[in-house]
VOBA-1610 file (N, C-alpha, C; in pm, whole numbers, padded with zeros to 5 digits, always signed):
BEGIN
Met-01203-02122+03018Met-01203-02263+03057Met-01062-02303+03098Gln-01048-02360+03215Gln-00918-02406+03262Gln-00909-02558+03251Met-00788-02604+03228Met-00762-02749+03234Met-00644-02770+03328Ile-00669-02840+03437Ile-00566-02874+03534Ile-00545-03025+03529Ile-00425-03066+03496Ile-00391-03209+03496Ile-00336-03244+03634Thr-00408-03329+03704Thr-00365-03369+03839Thr-00314-03512+03836Asn-00220-03540+03925Asn-00163-03674+03929Asn-00122-03708+04072Gln-00148-03833+04110Gln-00114-03880+04244Gln-00075-04027+04236Ser+00029-04064+04308Ser+00073-04204+04312Ser+00017-04274+04436Asn+00011-04407+04426Asn-00036-04489+04538Asn+00055-04610+04551Ile+00096-04637+04672Ile+00180-04754+04700Ile+00104-04849+04793Ala+00086-04970+04747Ala+00030-05076+04832Ala+00146-05164+04880Phe+00144-05201+05006Phe+00256-05280+05059Phe+00209-05363+05179Asn+00290-05459+05215Asn+00269-05541+05334Asn+00385-05521+05431Tyr+00354-05534+05557Tyr+00462-05536+05657Tyr+00428-05642+05762Val+00531-05695+05826Val+00517-05806+05922Val+00546-05755+06062Leu+00451-05780+06150Leu+00469-05742+06290Leu+00564-05838+06361Pro+00617-05797+06476Pro+00709-05886+06550Pro+00647-06020+06586Asp+00512-06022+06597Asp+00450-06151+06633Asp+00426-06238+06511Gly+00475-06191+06391Gly+00459-06271+06271Gly+00336-06239+06189Gln+00253-06152+06237Gln+00130-06117+06164Gln+00165-06024+06047Thr+00109-06054+05927Thr+00130-05971+05807Thr+00014-05873+05793Ile+00050-05748+05774Ile-00050-05642+05761Ile-00039-05580+05622Ala-00154-05564+05553Ala-00159-05495+05424Ala-00189-05347+05447Ala-00122-05261+05372Ala-00143-05117+05387Ala-00119-05048+05253Glu-00157-04923+05245Glu-00129-04843+05125Glu-00109-04698+05166Leu-00042-04623+05077Leu-00010-04484+05107Leu-00016-04402+04978Asp-00085-04289+04985Asp-00092-04198+04870Asp+00022-04096+04875Ser+00069-04060+04756Ser+00167-03951+04748Ser+00094-03816+04757Asn+00172-03713+04758Asn+00113-03579+04741Asn+00056-03567+04599Ile-00030-03468+04579Ile-00091-03443+04447Ile-00011-03334+04376Val+00020-03358+04248Val+00087-03255+04167Val-00008-03209+04057Asn+00001-03081+04023Asn-00088-03021+03924Asn-00007-02958+03811Thr-00060-02969+03691Thr-00005-02899+03575Thr-00119-02826+03506Glu-00107-02696+03496Glu-00211-02618+03429Glu-00178-02607+03280Val-00275-02638+03195Val-00256-02630+03050Val-00293-02488+03006Leu-00192-02409+02975Leu-00214-02268+02947Leu-00289-02244+02816Thr-00287-02342+02727Thr-00364-02328+02603Thr-00509-02295+02633Tyr-00563-02357+02737Tyr-00703-02335+02773Tyr-00720-02222+02873Ser-00620-02198+02954Ser-00628-02092+03055Ser-00602-01954+02996Val-00540-01951+02878Val-00510-01823+02813Val-00575-01823+02674Pro-00707-01804+02668Pro-00773-01804+02538Pro-00728-01685+02454Lys-00712-01711+02325Lys-00669-01610+02228Lys-00771-01613+02115Val-00865-01520+02116Val-00980-01526+02026Val-00969-01415+01922Lys-00967-01456+01796Lys-00956-01361+01684Lys-01089-01352+01611Ser-01127-01231+01570Ser-01252-01211+01497Ser-01233-01099+01396Ala-01326-01090+01301Ala-01325-00983+01202Ala-01465-00924+01194Asp-01472-00796+01156Asp-01602-00729+01153Asp-01678-00753+01023Lys-01618-00831+00930Lys-01685-00860+00803Lys-01660-01005+00764Gln-01762-01064+00702Gln-01745-01198+00647Gln-01694-01193+00504Phe-01716-01081+00436Phe-01664-01062+00301Phe-01637-00914+00281Met-01550-00884+00186Met-01525-00745+00150Met-01494-00736+00002Gln-01525-00619-00054Gln-01501-00597-00195Gln-01357-00551-00217Glu-01316-00552-00342Glu-01182-00507-00377Glu-01155-00369-00317Gly-01041-00355-00252Gly-01003-00227-00195Gly-01067-00193-00063Glu-01161-00275-00017Glu-01231-00247+00109Glu-01146-00295+00227Thr-01171-00235+00344Thr-01097-00274+00464Thr-01186-00351+00560Ala-01122-00433+00642Ala-01191-00507+00749Ala-01108-00491+00876Arg-01178-00485+00990Arg-01112-00469+01119Arg-01098-00604+01186His-00976-00640+01222His-00949-00764+01294His-00926-00731+01441Thr-00981-00814+01528Thr-00967-00795+01672Thr-00924-00926+01736Val-00825-00917+01825Val-00779-01033+01901Val-00787-01000+02049Val-00858-01083+02124Val-00870-01066+02269Val-00794-01179+02337Ile-00697-01142+02420Ile-00615-01238+02494Ile-00648-01223+02642Thr-00691-01330+02706Thr-00732-01326+02846Thr-00648-01423+02928Asn-00600-01375+03040Asn-00521-01461+03129Asn-00610-01515+03240Asn-00661-01635+03220Asn-00741-01702+03323Asn-00658-01799+03405Ser-00527-01793+03388Ser-00440-01885+03461Ser-00410-01832+03600Ala-00329-01909+03673Ala-00291-01870+03809Ala-00158-01798+03814Thr-00100-01768+03698Thr+00032-01706+03697Thr+00034-01585+03605Gln+00132-01499+03625Gln+00148-01383+03539Gln+00208-01424+03405Leu+00162-01359+03297Leu+00223-01373+03166Leu+00306-01248+03140Phe+00431-01266+03098Phe+00515-01150+03069Phe+00597-01177+02943Asn+00668-01074+02899Asn+00743-01081+02772Asn+00651-01116+02655Leu+00530-01058+02654Leu+00434-01089+02548Leu+00476-01021+02418Val+00473-01097+02309Val+00498-01044+02175Val+00389-01095+02083Phe+00328-01003+02008Phe+00216-01034+01920Phe+00262-01024+01774Arg+00228-01125+01695Arg+00254-01123+01551Arg+00131-01173+01477Asp+00122-01138+01350Asp+00007-01180+01271Asp+00055-01236+01138Ser-00014-01340+01090Ser+00020-01404+00962Ser-00103-01405+00873Met-00086-01359+00749Met-00200-01349+00658Met-00161-01405+00521Ser-00255-01473+00458Ser-00233-01523+00323Ser-00235-01407+00225Ser-00197-01434+00100Ser-00200-01329-00002Ser-00344-01290-00033Gly-00359-01171-00090Gly-00491-01122-00127Gly-00530-00995-00055Ala-00453-00958+00047Ala-00480-00836+00123Ala-00350-00788+00186Thr-00352-00665+00235Thr-00236-00607+00302Thr-00280-00543+00432Tyr-00186-00528+00524Tyr-00213-00459+00650Tyr-00216-00308+00625Val-00306-00241+00693Val-00315-00095+00683Val-00218-00034+00784Ala-00116+00033+00734Ala-00013+00091+00821Ala-00076+00191+00918Gly-00032+00185+01042Gly-00078+00280+01143Gly-00213+00250+01203Ser-00270+00133+01172Ser-00406+00103+01219Ser-00411+00025+01349Val-00296-00015+01404Val-00295-00100+01524Val-00337-00020+01647Thr-00426-00080+01726Thr-00457-00027+01859Thr-00439-00139+01961Val-00396-00101+02082Val-00384-00195+02194Val-00467-00139+02308Asn-00570-00213+02346Asn-00665-00165+02448Asn-00721-00028+02411Gly-00748-00011+02281Gly-00810+00113+02233Gly-00715+00228+02210Val-00588+00212+02242Val-00489+00319+02226Val-00412+00296+02096Ser-00409+00399+02011Ser-00341+00387+01883Ser-00191+00366+01901Gln-00138+00273+01821Gln+00006+00244+01821Gln+00053+00249+01675Pro+00067+00370+01621Pro+00091+00383+01476Pro+00220+00321+01427Ser+00318+00300+01514Ser+00445+00242+01470Ser+00445+00090+01474Tyr+00341+00029+01527Tyr+00338-00117+01542Tyr+00309-00184+01408Asp+00383-00289+01380Asp+00370-00366+01257Asp+00332-00509+01292Pro+00213-00556+01253Pro+00171-00692+01289Pro+00261-00801+01231Val+00324-00775+01119Val+00411-00876+01058Val+00541-00889+01136Ala+00603-00777+01168Ala+00728-00779+01243Ala+00706-00818+01388Gly+00587-00789+01441Gly+00556-00818+01580Gly+00579-00698+01669Phe+00511-00697+01783Phe+00525-00586+01877Phe+00492-00636+02018Pro+00543-00565+02120Pro+00521-00610+02259Pro+00381-00576+02309Leu+00336-00654+02405Leu+00211-00627+02475Leu+00241-00620+02624Pro+00154-00554+02701Pro+00179-00544+02845Pro+00165-00680+02913Ser+00235-00696+03025Ser+00221-00819+03105Ser+00077-00834+03152Leu+00035-00958+03168Leu-00102-00986+03211Leu-00099-01064+03342Asn-00151-01002+03446Asn-00171-01073+03571Asn-00293-01163+03560Pro-00308-01260+03648Pro-00428-01344+03645Pro-00555-01259+03645Gly-00646-01291+03554Gly-00772-01218+03543Gly-00769-01100+03449Gln-00653-01062+03398Gln-00644-00948+03307Gln-00656-00993+03162Ala-00688-00895+03075Ala-00701-00921+02931Ala-00643-00804+02854Val-00609-00829+02729Val-00563-00724+02639Val-00630-00745+02504Thr-00667-00633+02440Thr-00734-00637+02310Thr-00647-00568+02206Val-00618-00641+02099Val-00539-00588+01988Val-00630-00580+01865Ala-00626-00467+01794Ala-00708-00452+01674Ala-00625-00385+01564Tyr-00659-00416+01440Tyr-00588-00359+01325Tyr-00670-00386+01200Asp-00639-00313+01093Asp-00714-00323+00968Asp-00633-00396+00862Ile-00707-00468+00775Ile-00648-00520+00652Ile-00728-00465+00535Gln-00664-00456+00420Gln-00730-00404+00300Gln-00716-00504+00186Ala-00829-00536+00123Ala-00828-00629+00011Ala-00756-00567-00108Asn-00682-00650-00180Asn-00612-00601-00299Asn-00713-00551-00403Asn-00671-00451-00478Asn-00754-00395-00584Asn-00664-00370-00705Pro-00677-00451-00811Pro-00781-00551-00833Pro-00760-00678-00750Leu-00867-00755-00743Leu-00868-00880-00667Leu-00760-00974-00716Thr-00690-01039-00621Thr-00589-01140-00656Thr-00622-01277-00598Gln-00702-01281-00492Gln-00746-01406-00430Gln-00892-01390-00390Thr-00965-01501-00384Thr-01106-01494-00346Thr-01128-01513-00197His-01025-01555-00124His-01034-01567+00022His-00901-01525+00084Val-00911-01460+00198Val-00793-01425+00277Val-00806-01490+00413Thr-00706-01568+00452Thr-00706-01631+00584Thr-00600-01566+00672Asn-00626-01566+00801Asn-00545-01486+00891Asn-00548-01544+01031Phe-00431-01552+01095Phe-00426-01590+01236Phe-00313-01513+01303Ala-00321-01501+01434Ala-00218-01431+01511Ala-00143-01530+01598Thr-00020-01493+01634Thr+00065-01574+01720Thr+00104-01492+01842Leu+00094-01554+01959Leu+00134-01489+02084Leu+00250-01565+02146Asp+00361-01494+02166Asp+00473-01548+02243Asp+00465-01490+02384Tyr+00489-01572+02485Tyr+00487-01521+02622Tyr+00571-01609+02712Thr+00599-01557+02831Thr+00683-01627+02929Thr+00608-01639+03061Val+00626-01752+03129Val+00572-01769+03264Val+00686-01816+03355Asp+00668-01789+03484Asp+00764-01835+03585Asp+00714-01968+03639Asp+00771-02076+03589Asp+00732-02211+03630Asp+00807-02246+03759Pro+00736-02278+03868Pro+00805-02311+03994Pro+00901-02428+03982Val+00879-02513+03882Val+00965-02630+03865Val+01084-02599+03774Arg+01058-02525+03665Arg+01162-02507+03563Arg+01216-02365+03554Gly+01158-02272+03626Gly+01197-02133+03609Gly+01122-02069+03494Asn+01178-01965+03433Asn+01112-01899+03321Asn+01102-01991+03200Val+00980-02003+03147Val+00955-02090+03033Val+00882-02009+02926Asn+00926-02021+02802Asn+00866-01949+02690Asn+00766-02037+02617Phe+00653-01977+02579Phe+00550-02047+02503Phe+00515-01965+02379Ser+00465-02032+02277Ser+00418-01966+02155Ser+00295-02040+02105Glu+00183-01968+02092Glu+00058-02032+02050Glu-00015-01941+01951Asn-00095-02005+01866Asn-00171-01933+01764Asn-00316-01914+01807Thr-00377-01811+01752Thr-00521-01792+01767Thr-00594-01885+01670Asn-00725-01880+01674Asn-00805-01941+01568Asn-00779-01867+01437Thr-00812-01931+01326Thr-00795-01871+01193Thr-00926-01807+01147Val-00915-01686+01094Val-01030-01614+01041Val-01018-01610+00888Ser-01128-01636+00819Ser-01129-01633+00673Ser-01232-01531+00625Ile-01190-01446+00533Ile-01280-01345+00475Ile-01284-01366+00324Glu-01404-01371+00270Glu-01420-01383+00125Glu-01398-01247+00059Ile-01325-01247-00051Ile-01303-01124-00128Ile-01389-01133-00254Ile-01473-01032-00275Ile-01564-01035-00389Ile-01532-00920-00484Ser-01577-00937-00609Ser-01557-00834-00711Ser-01684-00822-00793Asn-01727-00697-00818Asn-01846-00675-00901Asn-01809-00630-01042Arg-01689-00662-01084Arg-01638-00609-01210Arg-01711-00666-01332Leu-01731-00576-01429Leu-01771-00609-01565Leu-01674-00540-01660Thr-01647-00602-01772Thr-01576-00530-01878Thr-01672-00510-01995Val-01668-00391-02052Val-01752-00357-02167Val-01660-00305-02276Val-01646-00383-02383Val-01552-00349-02490Val-01630-00331-02620Lys-01617-00212-02680Lys-01692-00178-02800Lys-01597-00165-02918Ser-01641-00209-03034Ser-01562-00196-03156Ser-01653-00159-03273Val-01592-00104-03378Val-01665-00069-03500Val-01587-00124-03617Asp-01656-00159-03723Asp-01589-00226-03835Asp-01522-00130-03932Lys-01536+00002-03912Lys-01475+00099-04003Lys-01416+00213-03922Ala-01291+00249-03954Ala-01232+00368-03895Ala-01263+00492-03979Tyr-01290+00472-04107Tyr-01326+00582-04197Tyr-01447+00538-04278Ala-01535+00634-04308Ala-01656+00603-04384Ala-01698+00726-04463Val-01787+00705-04560Val-01847+00815-04636Val-01998+00806-04622Lys-02063+00911-04666Lys-02209+00916-04658Lys-02270+00793-04726Gly-02366+00733-04655Gly-02433+00615-04708Gly-02373+00484-04661Asp-02253+00489-04603Asp-02193+00366-04551Asp-02268+00316-04427Thr-02257+00187-04405Thr-02314+00125-04284Thr-02200+00095-04186Leu-02220+00137-04062Leu-02125+00106-03955Leu-02181-00006-03870His-02099-00106-03847His-02141-00221-03766His-02072-00213-03630Tyr-02152-00194-03525Tyr-02098-00184-03389Tyr-02112-00319-03317Thr-02008-00354-03244Thr-02008-00476-03162Thr-01965-00440-03020Thr-02042-00483-02923Thr-02008-00461-02782Thr-02006-00597-02712Val-01895-00626-02644Val-01882-00750-02568Val-01880-00716-02420Ile-01978-00771-02346Ile-01988-00749-02202Ile-01948-00878-02133Thr-01846-00873-02046Thr-01794-00993-01979Thr-01800-00976-01829Asn-01847-01078-01761Asn-01849-01077-01614Asn-01712-01124-01565Thr-01626-01028-01534Thr-01491-01059-01487Thr-01481-01058-01335Gly-01594-01041-01268Gly-01595-01040-01123Gly-01620-01177-01065Thr-01665-01179-00940Thr-01688-01306-00869Thr-01836-01326-00836Leu-01922-01237-00885Leu-02064-01242-00851Leu-02149-01252-00977Leu-02263-01318-00967Leu-02360-01320-01075Leu-02406-01179-01106Lys-02415-01145-01235Lys-02468-01015-01276Lys-02607-01039-01336Ser-02706-00970-01281Ser-02844-00991-01325Ser-02908-00857-01363Asp-03023-00867-01428Asp-03103-00749-01466Asp-03023-00652-01551Leu-02944-00704-01644Leu-02863-00619-01730Leu-02952-00549-01834Val-02930-00422-01854Val-03001-00344-01955Val-02897-00272-02041Phe-02905-00292-02171Phe-02811-00233-02266Phe-02874-00111-02330Thr-02805+00001-02328Thr-02847+00121-02402Thr-02726+00175-02476Asp-02753+00232-02593Asp-02645+00289-02675Asp-02706+00401-02760Pro-02687+00526-02718Pro-02744+00637-02796Pro-02689+00636-02940Ile-02778+00650-03035Ile-02738+00650-03175Ile-02654+00775-03202Pro-02534+00759-03260Pro-02446+00875-03280Pro-02508+00979-03373Ala-02479+01105-03341Ala-02523+01213-03430Ala-02464+01191-03569Gly-02542+01220-03672Gly-02496+01203-03809Gly-02519+01064-03863Thr-02590+00981-03786Thr-02621+00846-03832Thr-02767+00815-03804Thr-02816+00709-03867Thr-02952+00661-03845Thr-02945+00512-03812Phe-03015+00474-03709Phe-03018+00333-03670Phe-03083+00250-03780Val-03024+00136-03811Val-03080+00043-03908Val-03176-00049-03834Ala-03304-00026-03854Ala-03405-00104-03782Ala-03388-00253-03811Gly-03406-00334-03706Gly-03398-00479-03720Gly-03257-00534-03722Ser-03156-00449-03697Ser-03017-00496-03708Ser-02959-00550-03578Val-03032-00542-03467Val-02977-00584-03339Val-02964-00736-03333Lys-02848-00781-03288Lys-02824-00922-03261Lys-02764-00936-03121Ile-02804-01041-03052Ile-02746-01074-02921Ile-02694-01215-02929Asp-02564-01229-02914Asp-02497-01359-02929Asp-02538-01427-03060Gly-02546-01346-03166Gly-02575-01398-03299Gly-02721-01414-03332Ala-02810-01402-03233Ala-02954-01418-03257Ala-03016-01281-03284Ala-03100-01272-03388Ala-03162-01145-03426Ala-03276-01108-03332Phe-03284-00979-03301Phe-03394-00925-03221Phe-03446-00800-03293Pro-03529-00822-03396Pro-03568-00712-03485Pro-03645-00601-03416Ala-03707-00627-03302Ala-03784-00522-03234Ala-03698-00436-03142Tyr-03574-00474-03120Tyr-03489-00403-03024Tyr-03429-00277-03086Asn-03417-00175-03003Asn-03355-00049-03044Asn-03258-00006-02935Pro-03130+00008-02965Pro-03033+00044-02861Pro-03056+00183-02803Gln-03123+00269-02877Gln-03150+00404-02825Gln-03240+00398-02702Thr-03340+00313-02705Thr-03434+00301-02592Thr-03390+00195-02492Gly-03302+00104-02536Gly-03249+00004-02445Gly-03326-00126-02447Phe-03259-00232-02404Phe-03323-00364-02398Phe-03248-00451-02298Ala-03315-00557-02253Ala-03259-00645-02150Ala-03160-00744-02212Leu-03063-00783-02129Leu-02968-00887-02166Leu-02978-01001-02066Pro-02932-01120-02105Pro-02938-01234-02011Pro-02843-01215-01893Asp-02875-01282-01782Asp-02785-01281-01667Asp-02649-01339-01707Leu-02546-01291-01639Leu-02411-01338-01667Leu-02352-01403-01542Ala-02327-01533-01551Ala-02254-01601-01444Ala-02108-01558-01450Val-02034-01591-01346Val-01892-01554-01340Val-01819-01611-01461Gly-01749-01524-01535Gly-01673-01566-01651Gly-01751-01566-01781Glu-01882-01549-01776Glu-01962-01549-01898Glu-01959-01413-01966Ala-01991-01415-02098Ala-01993-01292-02177Ala-02114-01293-02268Val-02155-01174-02311Val-02263-01160-02408Val-02219-01057-02511Thr-02254-01081-02638Thr-02214-00992-02747Thr-02337-00928-02809Val-02334-00795-02819Val-02444-00718-02877Val-02393-00651-03005Glu-02470-00663-03113Glu-02433-00601-03241Glu-02551-00522-03295Phe-02521-00412-03365Phe-02624-00339-03438Phe-02556-00249-03542Asp-02638-00200-03637Asp-02586-00118-03747Asp-02647+00021-03744Val-02568+00117-03791Val-02619+00252-03819Val-02572+00289-03960Lys-02646+00382-04020Lys-02611+00429-04155Lys-02569+00574-04147Val-02457+00607-04213Val-02406+00744-04212Val-02498+00831-04297Asn-02546+00943-04238Asn-02639+01033-04309Asn-02565+01110-04420
//
């Protein structure tokens, strides 16, 4: 899409003929045009994923098209990204050609673009592992020069649209403890397991299993979930646990007797 700002002046005036007659007249100036390069040089950024898990990569692509009437030269491409991910070194391509030394943060040159030409820049980002942010936002900046017939060489700097990618985590923590480090025959061992949803997603359909240790016998009816007794449950065969929203935890307890 091009935007051309046009402007023309008009002068209305009177003049008097030698016979005394007054004549009204008007005159238009020439038309001057200013092309708005923001619209004539679209810079479109996209990503191949709407979300990614911890440690996963996403491919970013920026297409720059010169729909203007003038050549763009001295092009320099840079990229700015919020915390939560890093650039993958050596992943930059320009028009499909690998440029392993190019760094999006430091910036790198692009070829001049004649009217009607385009250039495609692509590179990878990788989500931090472990997760540090739940969203990563990213935009690119293009510096370029045009030969303005009025002013000579003029430098411009414009940003692309901003792309946002959600970072997700499926993490759970499972921490088990026992109430005795040493025991003798006939003692009861009380096991406690705390399961916590430390990720960013709901955890559903949880099933708890815990093989009874050799040399012990499960104490029937000893299972508790968050303090509530479940006398029919047996950790050897397993049982269901409630869904865990983000940040929620569930505690499972049961006893065994040393043979």
